[in-house]
C-alpha positions in Angstrom: 32.8 -5.5 41.5 31.2 -2.9 39.4 31.0 -5.3 36.4 29.1 -7.9 38.6 26.7 -5.4 40.1 25.9 -3.5 36.6 26.6 -5.9 33.8 23.8 -4.4 31.8 25.4 -0.9 31.9 28.5 -2.1 30.0 29.0 -0.4 26.7 31.9 -1.3 24.6 34.9 -0.7 26.8 33.2 1.5 29.3 30.4 2.0 31.4 27.3 4.3 31.1 26.3 5.9 34.8 23.4 4.1 36.3 20.1 6.2 36.2 19.1 4.7 39.7 20.7 2.2 42.4 17.4 0.1 41.5 17.4 -2.7 38.9 16.3 -1.7 35.7 13.1 -3.6 36.0 12.3 -2.2 39.1 13.2 1.6 37.8 10.9 1.0 34.8 8.0 -0.1 37.2 8.6 3.1 39.4 8.8 5.5 36.3 5.6 4.2 35.0 4.2 4.9 38.3 5.4 8.4 38.9 4.4 9.2 35.3 0.8 8.2 35.9 0.7 10.0 39.3 1.9 13.0 37.6 -0.7 12.8 35.0 -3.6 12.3 37.5 -2.2 15.3 39.6 -2.0 17.4 36.5 -5.5 16.3 35.7 -6.8 17.1 39.0 -5.4 20.6 38.7 -6.8 21.0 35.2 -10.2 19.2 35.2 -11.5 20.6 31.9 -8.5 19.0 30.3 -8.2 15.8 32.4 -10.3 13.6 30.2 -8.3 14.4 26.9 -4.9 14.0 28.6 -5.7 10.4 30.0 -7.4 9.3 26.9 -4.6 10.4 25.0 -2.1 8.4 27.1 -4.5 5.4 27.1 -4.7 5.3 23.3 -1.1 5.9 22.6 -0.2 2.9 24.7 -2.9 0.7 22.7 -1.6 1.7 19.4 -2.5 -1.0 16.7 -4.3 -3.1 19.4 -7.7 -3.8 20.1 -9.8 -1.6 22.5 -13.3 -1.4 23.5 -15.0 2.3 23.7 -18.3 3.3 24.9 -19.3 6.6 23.7 -22.3 8.9 23.7 -24.7 10.1 20.9 -26.9 12.3 22.8 -29.1 9.8 24.6 -27.7 6.8 22.9 -24.7 4.8 23.9 -22.5 3.5 21.0 -20.4 0.3 21.8 -17.3 0.0 19.6 -14.7 -2.7 19.5 -11.8 -2.1 17.1 -8.1 -1.3 16.6 -6.4 1.9 17.3 -5.1 3.3 14.4 -4.5 7.1 14.9 -4.5 9.1 18.1 -4.9 12.6 17.5 -5.1 15.6 20.0 -8.9 15.4 20.4 -10.0 12.2 18.9 -8.9 8.8 18.1 -9.6 6.7 15.0 -10.2 3.0 15.2 -10.4 0.3 12.4 -12.2 -2.9 11.8 -11.6 -5.1 8.7 -14.1 -3.2 6.7 -14.9 0.0 9.0 -12.8 3.3 9.7 -14.2 5.1 12.9 -13.5 8.5 14.4 -14.5 9.2 17.9 -13.8 12.6 19.6 -12.6 12.5 23.2 -15.3 14.7 24.4 -18.1 12.1 23.7 -16.0 9.0 25.4 -17.6 7.6 28.5 -15.3 4.7 28.9 -12.1 2.9 27.0 -10.4 -0.5 28.0 -8.8 -3.4 26.6 -11.6 -6.1 26.0 -11.8 -8.7 28.5 -9.7 -11.8 27.8 -6.9 -10.0 25.8 -3.5 -9.6 27.5 -2.8 -6.0 28.7 0.7 -5.6 27.1 2.6 -2.5 25.8 2.6 -2.2 22.0 6.3 -2.1 21.3 5.5 -2.8 17.6 4.0 0.6 17.3 7.2 2.6 17.0 8.7 3.9 13.8 12.2 2.3 12.7 14.4 5.1 11.6 17.2 3.9 9.5 20.2 5.9 8.3 18.4 7.1 5.1 15.4 8.3 7.1 17.3 9.9 9.7 19.4 11.9 7.0 15.8 12.9 5.4 14.5 14.3 8.7 17.6 16.0 9.5 17.9 17.8 6.1 14.3 18.2 5.1 12.2 17.5 8.2 8.7 19.2 7.2 8.5 17.4 3.6 9.3 14.1 4.9 6.9 14.1 7.9 4.3 15.4 5.6 4.6 12.7 3.0 4.1 9.9 5.5 1.2 9.3 7.6 3.1 7.3 10.1 5.7 10.0 10.7 2.7 12.7 10.9 1.3 10.5 13.8 4.7 10.0 15.5 5.8 13.5 15.6 2.3 15.5 15.7 -1.0 15.1 17.3 -3.6 16.0 14.7 -6.8 17.9 15.4 -10.0 16.1 14.0 -10.5 19.0 11.8 -7.0 18.6 10.3 -7.2 14.8 9.9 -10.4 15.1 8.1 -8.7 17.2 5.3 -6.9 14.2 4.2 -10.3 12.5 3.6 -12.0 14.9 1.1 -13.8 13.2 -1.4 -14.6 10.4 0.8 -18.1 9.0 1.6 -18.8 9.2 5.5 -21.7 8.6 7.6 -21.7 11.4 10.6 -23.7 11.2 13.8 -24.8 14.4 15.2 -28.2 16.0 15.9 -29.2 13.7 12.9 -27.3 11.2 11.0 -25.8 12.5 7.7 -24.4 10.5 4.7 -22.3 12.0 2.1 -19.1 12.8 0.6 -16.4 15.4 2.3 -16.5 18.4 -0.3 -14.6 20.9 2.0 -13.1 21.3 5.4 -13.5 24.9 6.5 -12.4 26.3 9.7 -14.6 24.6 12.4 -16.8 23.4 9.8 -17.2 20.3 7.6 -19.0 20.5 4.4 -21.1 17.3 3.4 -22.5 17.4 0.0 -24.5 20.6 0.2 -24.7 20.6 3.8 -22.3 22.1 6.4 -22.0 20.8 9.9 -19.9 22.3 13.1 -17.0 19.9 13.7 -17.8 20.6 17.6 -21.0 18.9 16.9 -19.6 15.6 15.6 -20.3 12.7 18.0 -19.2 9.7 15.8 -17.9 9.2 12.3 -17.9 5.9 10.1 -16.4 5.2 6.7 -16.9 1.6 5.2 -13.3 0.8 3.8 -14.9 -1.9 1.4 -16.9 0.7 -0.3 -14.1 3.3 -0.5 -11.9 0.8 -1.9 -14.2 0.4 -4.9 -14.8 4.0 -5.4 -11.2 5.1 -5.4 -10.7 2.1 -7.9 -13.2 3.1 -10.3 -12.3 6.7 -10.0 -8.6 5.8 -10.9 -10.0 3.5 -13.9 -12.1 6.4 -15.1 -9.2 9.0 -14.9 -7.0 6.8 -16.8 -9.5 6.2 -19.6 -10.0 9.9 -19.9 -6.2 10.2 -20.2 -6.0 7.6 -23.0 -8.8 9.3 -25.0 -7.2 12.5 -25.1 
C-alpha cells in the first residue's frame, strides 16, 4: 500500500520519510509560495532592505537568462535588455554579445523577463560538483573557490567594490554625475580610480564595458608581453 501511495520515495531497498502528505509537485508550489510570502513579510519589516532582497532573489532565479531592466541615472531612465551573468549583494552584472553592464540595485526602478519569453526556472545555472571538485572543496575550500568565478558566485555574494577589483586595467564607461571613460587603475575603500580621477562607488549609477574592445586590448597586451620576453 505504501509503495503505491509514495513510489517516488523508494530509495534502493527502503523508503525515505515523506516531507509532506501532499504530492511532490504540490509541495514544491507551496514551498515557493511560503518563501515568497516570508520574503515579502521580511521586506515590510525592513523597508530599507526590501528592494535589495527582492532584486537579489529575482536575478538569482534568472541566472543566464534574458531580463529587461529599467534603471535611473539622475533624471534619465536607462532601458537594458541582457542576460544575467553575476548576481552580487548590491549589484547585478548583465551581458550582451559585445557589452558587459553593471547596475547597482539602488538605481533599479523595475526588472522583469522580456515579453514573449517563457518564465521558467534556470536549472542550468547550478554548478555540477564532481568527485574531484568535491574533494578540493573539502580539503582546500578557500583556494579552490577563489580560483573559479563560477564557484565564487555560487558560494559568495560579492559587493560591487569587490567585483571591480577583478577588472583592474579594463576600460570602462561609468555613469555618475558625469560620464567618465577610462581604465580602472585602483579600487580603494569605497572609491574607484579611473585613470587620474577618483569616484565614490556609492555614486555609480551604471557601468558599461565593450567586450569586443576589451578582447583586443588583452590580446595585444599579451602579444606585447611575450615579445618583450623573447627579446630579453
